C-alpha positions in Angstrom: -0.2 0.0 0.3 1.3 3.7 -1.0 2.0 6.2 1.9 -0.6 8.9 1.6 2.0 11.4 2.0 3.8 10.2 -1.4 0.5 10.3 -3.9 0.3 13.1 -6.4 -1.9 15.9 -6.0 -4.6 16.9 -8.1 -4.0 20.7 -8.9 -7.9 21.1 -10.5 -10.3 19.5 -12.8 -11.5 22.0 -15.8 -15.1 21.7 -17.1 -16.0 24.0 -20.3 -19.3 25.6 -20.1 -20.9 28.5 -22.5 -21.2 31.6 -20.4 -18.3 31.8 -17.7 -20.6 34.0 -15.6 -23.9 32.0 -15.3 -21.9 29.3 -14.6 -20.4 30.5 -11.6 -23.4 31.8 -10.3 -24.8 28.5 -10.6 -22.1 26.8 -8.5 -22.4 29.3 -6.1 -26.1 29.0 -5.5 -25.5 25.3 -5.3 -22.4 24.7 -3.4 -19.9 26.2 -0.6 -17.3 27.1 -2.5 -14.9 30.6 -3.1 -14.4 32.7 -6.7 -10.8 32.6 -6.7 -10.5 34.0 -10.0 -13.2 35.1 -12.5 -13.1 36.8 -15.9 -14.8 36.0 -19.4 -13.0 32.9 -20.3 -12.2 30.9 -17.4 -13.2 30.7 -13.3 -11.3 29.2 -10.7 -13.7 27.8 -7.9 -12.0 26.7 -4.6 -13.6 24.0 -2.9 -12.4 22.5 0.4 -10.5 19.3 -1.4 -9.7 21.3 -4.9 -10.4 23.6 -7.5 -12.6 23.4 -10.4 -12.1 25.1 -13.6 -14.8 26.9 -15.9 -13.5 27.2 -19.1 -14.4 28.2 -22.3 -14.2 25.3 -25.0 -12.6 28.1 -27.8 -10.1 28.9 -25.0 -9.0 25.4 -22.9 -10.1 21.9 -23.4 -12.2 19.9 -20.6 -9.1 18.4 -18.5 -7.7 17.0 -15.2 -4.4 19.2 -14.0 -1.8 17.5 -12.0 0.6 19.0 -9.8 4.1 17.8 -10.6 7.9 18.3 -9.8 9.8 19.3 -13.1 6.6 19.7 -15.4 9.3 20.5 -18.5 10.0 16.6 -18.8 6.6 16.4 -20.7 6.7 19.1 -22.9 7.6 23.0 -23.3 5.9 25.0 -20.4 3.8 27.7 -20.9 3.1 30.7 -18.1 -0.3 31.8 -17.7 -2.1 34.7 -16.2 -2.1 33.7 -13.2 1.7 33.3 -13.4 1.6 29.2 -13.1 3.5 27.4 -15.6 2.2 24.1 -17.4 1.9 22.0 -20.4 -0.8 19.7 -21.5 -0.6 16.3 -22.6 -3.0 13.4 -23.8 -3.5 10.2 -22.2 -3.9 6.7 -24.1 -7.7 7.4 -24.3 -7.1 10.7 -25.7 -7.9 12.8 -22.3 -6.2 16.1 -22.0 -4.5 16.3 -19.3 -2.3 19.4 -18.0 1.3 19.1 -15.9 1.2 21.6 -13.8 5.0 22.6 -12.3 5.2 22.8 -8.7 8.2 25.2 -9.0 
């Protein structure tokens, strides 16, 4: 059995929505969460155990993001407007997976 402290960390899960403001309002009405960031193309909602990203499909794919050491081993890192650096890869089933650099 793997020690829990040695398990990898999910940074966030991103789902696509048609309207960021409408989606943020819906999630905030139905769940206890905080809006960490919001603009017209994406939003971060903080829950006690994970962040949920709401994204517009033309800007970002639906994906799961992991916080990893040396994310550059997966490809060229992109710096995002929130200062994080990451790279997207695809799992064997074709799902988008974002590797967020812990550095």
